[in-house]
Short mmCIF file of the C-alpha atoms (twelve columns), coordinates in Angstrom:
data_MODEL
# 
_entry.id   MODEL 
# 
loop_
_atom_site.group_PDB 
_atom_site.id 
_atom_site.type_symbol 
_atom_site.label_atom_id 
_atom_site.label_alt_id 
_atom_site.label_comp_id 
_atom_site.label_asym_id 
_atom_site.label_seq_id 
_atom_site.Cartn_x 
_atom_site.Cartn_y 
_atom_site.Cartn_z 
_atom_site.pdbx_PDB_model_num 
ATOM 1   C CA . MET A 1   -69.460 2.354  -33.417 1 
ATOM 2   C CA . LYS A 2   -69.125 6.057  -32.596 1 
ATOM 3   C CA . THR A 3   -69.689 5.323  -28.895 1 
ATOM 4   C CA . LEU A 4   -66.990 2.655  -28.956 1 
ATOM 5   C CA . LEU A 5   -64.511 5.042  -30.595 1 
ATOM 6   C CA . ASN A 6   -65.320 7.764  -28.052 1 
ATOM 7   C CA . THR A 7   -64.857 5.291  -25.208 1 
ATOM 8   C CA . LEU A 8   -61.509 4.112  -26.595 1 
ATOM 9   C CA . LEU A 9   -60.363 7.702  -27.089 1 
ATOM 10  C CA . ALA A 10  -61.373 8.604  -23.538 1 
ATOM 11  C CA . CYS A 11  -59.510 5.560  -22.156 1 
ATOM 12  C CA . ALA A 12  -56.383 6.426  -24.135 1 
ATOM 13  C CA . LEU A 13  -56.510 10.010 -22.884 1 
ATOM 14  C CA . LEU A 14  -56.963 8.799  -19.302 1 
ATOM 15  C CA . VAL A 15  -53.931 6.495  -19.606 1 
ATOM 16  C CA . LEU A 16  -51.818 9.390  -20.914 1 
ATOM 17  C CA . LEU A 17  -52.896 11.602 -18.015 1 
ATOM 18  C CA . ILE A 18  -52.370 8.984  -15.312 1 
ATOM 19  C CA . CYS A 19  -49.119 7.351  -16.475 1 
ATOM 20  C CA . PRO A 20  -45.888 9.349  -16.207 1 
ATOM 21  C CA . ALA A 21  -43.934 9.991  -19.369 1 
ATOM 22  C CA . VAL A 22  -41.583 7.134  -20.118 1 
ATOM 23  C CA . GLN A 23  -39.226 9.019  -22.384 1 
ATOM 24  C CA . ALA A 24  -36.734 11.544 -21.100 1 
ATOM 25  C CA . ALA A 25  -37.403 15.189 -21.977 1 
ATOM 26  C CA . ASP A 26  -33.761 15.628 -23.076 1 
ATOM 27  C CA . PRO A 27  -32.020 12.240 -23.188 1 
ATOM 28  C CA . GLU A 28  -28.548 13.812 -23.322 1 
ATOM 29  C CA . ASN A 29  -29.240 15.597 -20.014 1 
ATOM 30  C CA . THR A 30  -31.140 12.810 -18.286 1 
ATOM 31  C CA . LEU A 31  -29.688 10.069 -16.098 1 
ATOM 32  C CA . TYR A 32  -31.132 6.651  -15.312 1 
ATOM 33  C CA . LEU A 33  -30.034 5.611  -11.826 1 
ATOM 34  C CA . GLU A 34  -30.832 1.937  -11.297 1 
ATOM 35  C CA . LEU A 35  -31.307 0.976  -7.646  1 
ATOM 36  C CA . LYS A 36  -32.301 -2.354 -6.097  1 
ATOM 37  C CA . ASP A 37  -35.932 -1.233 -5.931  1 
ATOM 38  C CA . GLY A 38  -36.251 0.470  -9.325  1 
ATOM 39  C CA . ARG A 39  -35.231 3.219  -11.716 1 
ATOM 40  C CA . VAL A 40  -34.697 6.816  -10.670 1 
ATOM 41  C CA . VAL A 41  -34.792 9.436  -13.428 1 
ATOM 42  C CA . ILE A 42  -32.650 12.530 -12.893 1 
ATOM 43  C CA . GLU A 43  -32.954 15.575 -15.118 1 
ATOM 44  C CA . MET A 44  -29.567 17.285 -15.166 1 
ATOM 45  C CA . ARG A 45  -29.256 21.081 -15.073 1 
ATOM 46  C CA . PRO A 46  -26.487 22.225 -17.429 1 
ATOM 47  C CA . ASP A 47  -28.014 25.705 -17.208 1 
ATOM 48  C CA . LEU A 48  -26.972 25.817 -13.529 1 
ATOM 49  C CA . ALA A 49  -23.807 23.713 -13.465 1 
ATOM 50  C CA . PRO A 50  -22.393 22.956 -16.929 1 
ATOM 51  C CA . ALA A 51  -19.004 21.680 -15.707 1 
ATOM 52  C CA . HIS A 52  -20.595 19.393 -13.098 1 
ATOM 53  C CA . VAL A 53  -23.126 17.995 -15.575 1 
ATOM 54  C CA . ALA A 54  -20.379 17.370 -18.130 1 
ATOM 55  C CA . ARG A 55  -18.260 15.553 -15.528 1 
ATOM 56  C CA . ILE A 56  -21.158 13.432 -14.233 1 
ATOM 57  C CA . LYS A 57  -21.979 12.400 -17.812 1 
ATOM 58  C CA . GLU A 58  -18.326 11.597 -18.485 1 
ATOM 59  C CA . LEU A 59  -18.119 9.425  -15.347 1 
ATOM 60  C CA . ALA A 60  -21.465 7.734  -16.088 1 
ATOM 61  C CA . ARG A 61  -20.278 6.874  -19.586 1 
ATOM 62  C CA . MET A 62  -17.105 5.380  -18.083 1 
ATOM 63  C CA . LYS A 63  -19.397 3.273  -15.798 1 
ATOM 64  C CA . PHE A 64  -17.538 4.831  -12.855 1 
ATOM 65  C CA . TYR A 65  -20.624 4.819  -10.610 1 
ATOM 66  C CA . ASP A 66  -21.687 1.214  -11.206 1 
ATOM 67  C CA . GLY A 67  -21.556 -0.723 -7.927  1 
ATOM 68  C CA . ILE A 68  -20.624 2.286  -5.785  1 
ATOM 69  C CA . VAL A 69  -22.301 2.360  -2.369  1 
ATOM 70  C CA . PHE A 70  -24.432 4.976  -0.663  1 
ATOM 71  C CA . HIS A 71  -21.901 5.417  2.139   1 
ATOM 72  C CA . ARG A 72  -23.652 8.262  3.977   1 
ATOM 73  C CA . VAL A 73  -27.434 8.282  4.311   1 
ATOM 74  C CA . ILE A 74  -29.155 10.527 6.842   1 
ATOM 75  C CA . ASP A 75  -32.878 9.945  7.255   1 
ATOM 76  C CA . GLY A 76  -34.852 13.119 6.535   1 
ATOM 77  C CA . PHE A 77  -31.830 14.767 4.872   1 
ATOM 78  C CA . MET A 78  -29.981 13.005 2.039   1 
ATOM 79  C CA . ALA A 79  -28.315 9.926  0.520   1 
ATOM 80  C CA . GLN A 80  -24.682 10.377 -0.569  1 
ATOM 81  C CA . THR A 81  -22.715 8.254  -3.036  1 
ATOM 82  C CA . GLY A 82  -19.970 8.525  -5.634  1 
ATOM 83  C CA . ASP A 83  -16.923 7.503  -3.601  1 
ATOM 84  C CA . PRO A 84  -15.231 4.421  -5.095  1 
ATOM 85  C CA . THR A 85  -13.605 3.646  -1.722  1 
ATOM 86  C CA . GLY A 86  -16.935 3.730  0.128   1 
ATOM 87  C CA . THR A 87  -15.392 5.775  2.946   1 
ATOM 88  C CA . GLY A 88  -16.470 9.296  1.993   1 
ATOM 89  C CA . ARG A 89  -12.874 10.299 1.320   1 
ATOM 90  C CA . GLY A 90  -12.434 9.082  -2.255  1 
ATOM 91  C CA . GLY A 91  -13.263 10.385 -5.683  1 
ATOM 92  C CA . SER A 92  -12.360 10.263 -9.340  1 
ATOM 93  C CA . GLY A 93  -9.276  12.439 -8.881  1 
ATOM 94  C CA . LYS A 94  -10.558 15.554 -10.649 1 
ATOM 95  C CA . HIS A 95  -11.762 18.529 -8.595  1 
ATOM 96  C CA . LEU A 96  -14.392 20.811 -10.058 1 
ATOM 97  C CA . PRO A 97  -14.763 24.562 -9.584  1 
ATOM 98  C CA . GLN A 98  -17.905 25.472 -7.630  1 
ATOM 99  C CA . GLU A 99  -21.014 26.380 -9.612  1 
ATOM 100 C CA . PHE A 100 -23.231 27.666 -6.817  1 
ATOM 101 C CA . SER A 101 -26.599 29.082 -7.840  1 
ATOM 102 C CA . GLU A 102 -29.855 30.372 -6.434  1 
ATOM 103 C CA . ALA A 103 -31.521 26.986 -7.067  1 
ATOM 104 C CA . PRO A 104 -32.928 25.641 -3.796  1 
ATOM 105 C CA . PHE A 105 -32.211 22.242 -2.299  1 
ATOM 106 C CA . ASP A 106 -35.690 20.710 -2.241  1 
ATOM 107 C CA . ARG A 107 -36.882 17.111 -2.094  1 
ATOM 108 C CA . GLY A 108 -35.259 15.258 -4.990  1 
ATOM 109 C CA . THR A 109 -32.581 17.873 -5.643  1 
ATOM 110 C CA . VAL A 110 -29.250 16.353 -6.662  1 
ATOM 111 C CA . GLY A 111 -26.207 18.247 -5.428  1 
ATOM 112 C CA . MET A 112 -22.475 17.816 -5.446  1 
ATOM 113 C CA . ALA A 113 -20.763 16.833 -2.216  1 
ATOM 114 C CA . ARG A 114 -17.521 18.566 -1.345  1 
ATOM 115 C CA . ALA A 115 -15.022 19.150 1.456   1 
ATOM 116 C CA . ALA A 116 -14.751 22.532 3.201   1 
ATOM 117 C CA . ALA A 117 -13.086 24.168 0.176   1 
ATOM 118 C CA . PRO A 118 -15.672 25.399 -2.359  1 
ATOM 119 C CA . ASP A 119 -13.699 24.000 -5.324  1 
ATOM 120 C CA . SER A 120 -13.230 20.501 -3.865  1 
ATOM 121 C CA . ALA A 121 -16.188 18.682 -5.479  1 
ATOM 122 C CA . ASP A 122 -15.168 15.564 -7.386  1 
ATOM 123 C CA . SER A 123 -17.433 12.560 -8.051  1 
ATOM 124 C CA . GLN A 124 -19.524 12.377 -4.869  1 
ATOM 125 C CA . PHE A 125 -23.112 13.573 -5.015  1 
ATOM 126 C CA . PHE A 126 -26.233 13.430 -2.887  1 
ATOM 127 C CA . ILE A 127 -29.992 13.309 -3.339  1 
ATOM 128 C CA . CYS A 128 -32.145 15.218 -0.846  1 
ATOM 129 C CA . PHE A 129 -34.946 13.320 0.911   1 
ATOM 130 C CA . ALA A 130 -36.454 16.625 2.063   1 
ATOM 131 C CA . PRO A 131 -35.841 20.354 1.632   1 
ATOM 132 C CA . ALA A 132 -32.366 21.333 2.875   1 
ATOM 133 C CA . HIS A 133 -32.373 25.096 2.349   1 
ATOM 134 C CA . PHE A 134 -29.392 25.596 4.658   1 
ATOM 135 C CA . LEU A 135 -27.341 24.286 1.679   1 
ATOM 136 C CA . ASP A 136 -28.742 26.888 -0.749  1 
ATOM 137 C CA . GLY A 137 -26.004 28.932 -2.393  1 
ATOM 138 C CA . ASP A 138 -23.202 26.945 -0.725  1 
ATOM 139 C CA . TYR A 139 -23.321 23.703 -2.728  1 
ATOM 140 C CA . THR A 140 -23.724 23.014 -6.439  1 
ATOM 141 C CA . VAL A 141 -27.172 21.906 -7.652  1 
ATOM 142 C CA . TRP A 142 -26.813 19.888 -10.853 1 
ATOM 143 C CA . GLY A 143 -29.998 17.837 -11.101 1 
ATOM 144 C CA . GLN A 144 -33.508 16.971 -9.973  1 
ATOM 145 C CA . VAL A 145 -35.199 13.603 -9.549  1 
ATOM 146 C CA . THR A 146 -38.246 13.613 -11.826 1 
ATOM 147 C CA . SER A 147 -39.419 10.062 -11.145 1 
ATOM 148 C CA . GLY A 148 -38.515 7.198  -8.850  1 
ATOM 149 C CA . MET A 149 -38.113 9.210  -5.657  1 
ATOM 150 C CA . GLU A 150 -39.956 6.388  -3.892  1 
ATOM 151 C CA . TYR A 151 -36.911 4.195  -4.667  1 
ATOM 152 C CA . VAL A 152 -34.522 6.806  -3.271  1 
ATOM 153 C CA . ASP A 153 -36.626 6.804  -0.093  1 
ATOM 154 C CA . LYS A 154 -35.931 3.057  0.261   1 
ATOM 155 C CA . ILE A 155 -32.120 3.422  0.295   1 
ATOM 156 C CA . LYS A 156 -30.793 1.909  3.526   1 
ATOM 157 C CA . LYS A 157 -30.325 4.619  6.159   1 
ATOM 158 C CA . GLY A 158 -27.196 5.107  8.198   1 
ATOM 159 C CA . SER A 159 -26.819 5.647  11.911  1 
ATOM 160 C CA . GLY A 160 -25.322 8.335  14.059  1 
ATOM 161 C CA . GLN A 161 -24.949 11.999 13.296  1 
ATOM 162 C CA . ASN A 162 -22.829 11.335 10.191  1 
ATOM 163 C CA . GLY A 163 -25.187 8.722  8.715   1 
ATOM 164 C CA . LEU A 164 -22.544 6.087  8.008   1 
ATOM 165 C CA . VAL A 165 -24.159 2.935  6.642   1 
ATOM 166 C CA . ARG A 166 -23.292 -0.673 7.484   1 
ATOM 167 C CA . ASP A 167 -23.817 -3.022 4.545   1 
ATOM 168 C CA . PRO A 168 -24.951 -0.114 2.343   1 
ATOM 169 C CA . ASP A 169 -27.135 -0.185 -0.743  1 
ATOM 170 C CA . LYS A 170 -25.355 0.279  -4.071  1 
ATOM 171 C CA . ILE A 171 -25.877 1.967  -7.385  1 
ATOM 172 C CA . ILE A 172 -26.563 -0.850 -9.826  1 
ATOM 173 C CA . THR A 173 -25.927 1.360  -12.857 1 
ATOM 174 C CA . LEU A 174 -25.931 5.055  -13.714 1 
ATOM 175 C CA . ARG A 175 -26.439 5.814  -17.408 1 
ATOM 176 C CA . VAL A 176 -27.050 8.819  -19.619 1 
ATOM 177 C CA . ALA A 177 -30.515 8.218  -21.112 1 
ATOM 178 C CA . ALA A 178 -29.244 8.985  -24.636 1 
ATOM 179 C CA . ASP A 179 -26.992 5.927  -24.343 1 
ATOM 180 C CA . VAL A 180 -29.738 3.508  -23.239 1 
ATOM 181 C CA . GLN A 181 -31.505 1.347  -25.834 1 
ATOM 182 C CA . GLU A 182 -35.044 0.485  -24.749 1 
# 
């Protein structure tokens, strides 16, 4: 009996070590991005960009991002979304002041897209496929993919230097984890 209990305990411990955590560390600052291939979990960084995180949560709760395409996807760089027109020129209509930080743009970093003006970010954001340190200090970092990066990697890539995508993949849903009943 003792051997059986030890074996069961060892198996349970092994499962806990191998399987990633299912629950969000901080559900109020975690996003569930549902893509065609699976769920991407994004831990938001209110410590770096409180206004951006607040706005992303507000838009997610309004279901603003549901069905929006990844209009610009550059292989080896990033996948960009958040424009309701799908052209790269649209947004929610509310510009945000820049919240640049020392946080690096690494694989899985989520940053805010913007025009040339530093305070022109709105609703568009991007997820880095690979380190993009040339963006460090010039764009707002507001999150990090903590699981599901393999699904981000499967987003349909664009062509040309600008990465415009024909028949692009879409966000199925984007939800704040605190709002999701599972």
